[in-house]
N, C-alpha and C positions, 0 to 999 in steps of 0.2 A: 335910721336903718341904712340909709345910703352911705353914711360914714362907716358903719360896721362892715358893709359889703366891700367898700374900697380897701378897708384894712385887711380883709380876708383875701382879696384878689392881689394885693400889692406883692406879697411874697411870690405868688405865681408869676407875675410879670417880671419880677427881678430874676427868678429862676430861669425863665425863658430867655431873658436878655443875656444872662451869664452863659447859658447854653449856646446861644447864637454866637456870642463873642468868642467863646472857647473853640467851637467847631469852625468858625470863620478863620480863626488864627491857624488851626490845623489845616484847613483847606488852602490857605495862603502858603503855608510851609510846604504842603504837598505839591502845590502848583510850582513853587520855586524849585523844589527838588526835582520835579518832573522836567522842568525847563533845563536844569543843569544836566540831568541824565541824557536828555535828547541832544543837547549842545555838545557835551563832552564825548558822547558816543559818536557823533558826527565827526568831530575832530580826530578821534581815535581811528575811525575808518579811513579818513583822508590820509593820515600819517602812515597807516599800514599799507594803503594802496600805493603811495609814493615809495615806501620801503620795498614793496614787492616789485615795482618797476625797476628800481635801481639794482635790486638783487635777483632779478628774474634770470632764469637759467639761459634764456636766449641772449642775454647780455653778458653771460659768464661762460659756463662750460660749452655752450653751443655757439659762441661768438668766435669767428675767425680772427677778428682783431685782438681779442683777449688772448688767444693762443699765440698769435704772432708776437705780441708784446712780451709774454712770459718767456717764450723761446729765445727771443732777441736778448732779453735780460740775462738769461743763462749763458748764451754764447758770448755776449760782451764781457761778462765776468770771467769766463774761461779764457778769453783772448787776452784780457788784461794780466792774467797770471800764467800766460802761456809759457811752457817750458817742456823740454824733452826729457823723458825718463831714459835711463841707460838702455833699456830694451828698445824703446822707440828710436833712440840714436843709432843703435847697431842696425836695426832694420832699415832705417832711412839711408844709412851709409851703404848698405848692401844694394838698395834700390838705385842709388846714384852710380855705383859701380856697374850695374847691369845696363843702365842707360848709356854710360860712357862707352862700354864695350860694344853696345849696339850701334852707337854713332860711329865708332871706328870701323866696324864691319861694313856699315853702309857707305862710308866715305871710300873705303878700299874698293868696294864693288863699283862705285861710280868711276873711280880713277881707272880701273882695269877694263872698263868697257872699251870696245874697239873705237878708235878715233879716226875720223876721216880728214880732219884739218891738220895742217902742219903744227900749229900751236898746241893742239890737243896732244899730238904725238910727243912733242917736246916735254910737255908737263908730265905725261905718263912716264917718260924715261927719267926725268928729274926726280919724281916721287920714288920710283924703284931704286934709284941710285942713292938717295939721301935719307929715305924713311924706311925703318924696319918695323913691320906690322907687329911682330912679336914683342919688340921693345915697348911699343905703345901700350899694348895690353898689360905688360908688366908694370907700367907706371900708373895704370888706372887706380889701384888702391890708394896710392899716395895722393893722386888728384882728388879722389873721393873724400879722403880725410881732410884735405885742405878746404874743399867746398863745405864740408860739414862744419869746420871751424868758423868759416865765414858766416854760415847760417846761424850759428850759435851766438854771434855777436849781437849785443842789445839793439843796435841800429837795424840789423837785418831782421831780427825777430819783430821789431816794431813795424817795419815795412811789410812783413809777411802778415802780421795781424791786421794791418790797415787794408791790405789787399783782400783778405778773407771777409773783413767787415763790410767792405764796399760791395762785394758779391752778395753778401747776405742782405744788405740794404736794397740792392737791386731786386733780389728775389721777393723781399717784403713789398716793394712797390708793385710788383707784378701780381702779388697775392691780394686781391681786392675783395672787400666785403661790401656787397651792394647796399646793405642796410646800415652800414656803419655810421654814415652821416646822420641819418634819421635817429638812430640810437643815441648818438652823441648829443644831438639837439635836445632830445627828450630828457636825458640825464642832466645836461647843463641847466635846463629850465628848472628842474627840481632842485638842483644845488643852489641856484639863484634864489629860489623861493625860501629856502631855509638858511640862506646867507652862509654857505659853506663852500669850500674850494675843492674838496676831494671826498672820495668815498668813505675814508676812515672817519673824517669829521662828521659826515652825514650819519654814519652808523651810530656813532657815540651820541649825537644829539637826539636822534629819533628814538633810540632804545630807551634812554632815560625819560624822554617825554611820554612815550607810550606807557611805560610802567606807572608814571604818575597819573596819567589819564585813567588807566584801568582802575587804580585804587580809588580815585575820586568818584568815578562813575558808579562803582559798586556801593560806595559810601552813601551817595545820594539816593540810589535805588532802595537800599535798606531803610533810609530815612523815610521814604514814601510809605513803605510797609509798616513802619513803626507808627506813623500817623494813623493808618488804617486800623491798627490794633487798638490804639487809644480811642478812636471813634466807636469801635465795637465794645470797648470797655464802658464807654458812656451809655450805650444802649443797655448794658447790663444794670447800670446804676439807676436809670430812669424807667425801668421796666414796669413799675407800678404807677407811673405818672402819665396817663393817657393824653393829657393836654399838650405834652411835649413831643408826641410821636410824629406829627406831621412836619413840624419844623426840622426835627432831627433827620427824618427820612429824606426830605428835600435836599438837605445839605449832604446827606450820605450819597444821594444820587450824583450830586455835583462832584463829590470826591471820586466816585466810580468812573465818571466820565473823564476825569483827569488821568486816572490809571489807564483807562482804555486808550485814550489818545496817545499817551506816552508809549504804551505797549505796542500799538500798531505802527508807530513811526520810528521806533528805536530798533537798532540791530538786534536780532534774535539769535542768529546762528552764524558762526564764522568757520569757514573751511580753509585751512592753511596747511599745505603739504610742502615740505622742503628737504633738500639735502643739506644737512647741517655741516658736514665736513667731508671732503674728498681729498685724500692725499696719495700721491704716488711719485716715484722717482723717474726722472727723464734726464739723460745726459749727465748722470751722476749728481743731479740736484733734485731737491724736493719741490714739487709743484702742488699748490694747495688752492682749493676752491671752498669758500665758506658761505653758509646761508644762501644757497641757491634755491630760490622759490620756484617750485614746480606748478603750484596752483594756489590762487587766493580769491575767495569770494566772501562778501559780507552783506547780508540782506535782512531787511525788516519785512513784516507781513505786507505792508503797502508796496514795498519794492517788488515782492514776488507777484502781487496782483497786477501791478503795472507792467511787468515783464510778460506775464501771461496774456494780457489784453493786447499787447503790441506785437505779439508773434505773427499774427496774420493767419494762424492755423485755427480752424473752428473748434477742435477739441480743446486746445489750450485756452481759447477765449471763453468757452463754456465753463471750464474749471475756474478761471479767473472770476467770472461773474458769480459762480456759486460761492466762492470764498468771500467775495465782496458782500453778497447778500446775507449769507448765514453767519459769517464770523465778524462782520463789521456793522452792516445796516440794521440787522435784526436786534442785536444787543443795544444799539443806540436808541432805536425806536422803543424798545421795551423800557429802558430807563426813563426816557422822556415821558412815555405814556403813564407810567406809575406816578411820576411827579405831577402830571396834569390831573390824574384821577384823585390824588390825595389833596390837592389844593381845594377841592370841594365845589368847583363851579358846576352848577347843575347841568348846564348845556353840555359840558365836556364829559362829565362822569357817566352820562347816559349814551355817549357816542360809542357805537359798536366797535369801531376801529380802535379807539383808545382802550376800551375794555378788553378787546382781543389781545392787543400788544402788551397790555399791562398784566393780564392774568393767564393767557393761553399761548403766547408765542414762545414760551420757554423751551418747548419741545423742538422748535425749529432753530433755536440758537445753537451754533456749532463751535462756540468758543472753547468748550471743554474738549471737543474732538480735535480742535486745532492745537491745543496744548499737547495732547497725546501724539498727534501727527508729527509735530515739530520734534518732540522727544524721540520718537521712533526714527525720524529722518536723521537726527543727530547720531543715534546709536548705529544706524545702518551705514551712514557715511564714514563714521569713525572706524567701524569694523572693516569696511572695504579698504580704506586708506591704510589702516594698520597692516593688513595682509599684503597689499600691493607694495608698500614701502619696505616691508620686511625683506622682500626679495632683492631690494637694492642695497641692503646692508652687506658689505664685503669686508673681510679682514684676512689678509694674507701677507706674505713677505713684500709684495710689490705695491698692493693697492689697499687703502683703508677708506671705507665709505660708511658714514653714519647718517641715517635719515631721521627726521623728526615730524611728528604729526601734532600740529597746534590747533586742531579743530576743537571748538569749544562753544557752549551755549553762552549767550551774552546777556547783559542786564535787561534788555528788552523782554527776554523770555521770563525773567524773574518777575518783572512788573506785570506782564500780561497774565502770568499764572496767578499772581496776587489778585488781579482784577477778577479772574474767573471764580476763584474761591470766595472773594468778597461779594460778587454778584449772587452766587448761590446762597450765601448767608442772608443777603438783603431780600431775596425771594422768600426765604423762610420767615424773616421778620415781617414782610408784607402780609404773608398768610396769617400770621398771628395777630397783627394789629387791625386787619380788615375782616378777619374771620371768613376769608374767601379762599377757595382752593386755587392754588397757583400751579400752573402746568408749565 
């Protein structure tokens, strides 16, 4: 009889062992994918934060140093190709004539002033005897033309350009940006971090890295959800085998805890507003500012709770505590309590707290509310930014401005939403296998 009993139980033990092995493998894969989602999301946030610092509007459009450098480049290029147009040449020659005539008139007035000294009277007589004022004025056009020819000489133009450039450099030194040193230190530190020497190289490196990280993060996030679907499929397969319920439910709880942990610690929403392009003409040249970040924030649920608790304001602290309790602690307590209850230890199954969290705490869990709240926050932020940024879009003959709103839900939201749906399904499964009303 014992032998026959062992023969009958053997397939059951093998089925349970296979079940545990398969679900354990799925749990390991989910945990690995969760680690990668958390890790890659963190790297993505760091890259985007550094990108937002380097491309921040305060370091670009609103930076005195940036404007000074751009204007200096334009003027330097203009000076290197400095030349007079025929109109400018004629106007300058006319100005020279006016100056020469004015100088002659002033000199004559000085000479004709009453002189008290003998030397002064002699010079006045000599001037009247030897110099004809009208003849001087007649010779002014020829003098002006000669001066203009000298100015047009390459060596003279070079000296003139150097003189103008020195004055511009002097003006630049007097134009001081009080925050320029701190800005330069911050940007240089970021460049050293990514082993690049300039902004163009940094843009190229970070843009490609961010794209790769986004792709991989979503890939691992969906990998977690696929594992969850497989576990739910296994529940469907063993629905008539009650002896496997407890083992599978305990492992399902572990899978849910992995989803919850990753969902809470991984970025859920990202707010990114920027001026993509600003082009306009200045001194005959095009000035362009690209990817000017106006605002960037990227937060997980735990980040939000941490911020609320650290504000020091009672209302914010209360909200932070409520989110912590009803969206984090209650779901964890519920999952752990159902696991303890199903393990069948008599002492714990009769514990009123375990029974309460296992079967009646569902109405206090706010994870589903959190999912809706985050979605509504995203819709609200997105709508506000779209309307505000639309007012900055300009397109006319002198200025072109294009804004972009990169606000988006992140992989953390997908994982957390997956956890909420999975938790609801587990609650229904618990109701079915224990024949107990789950609230």
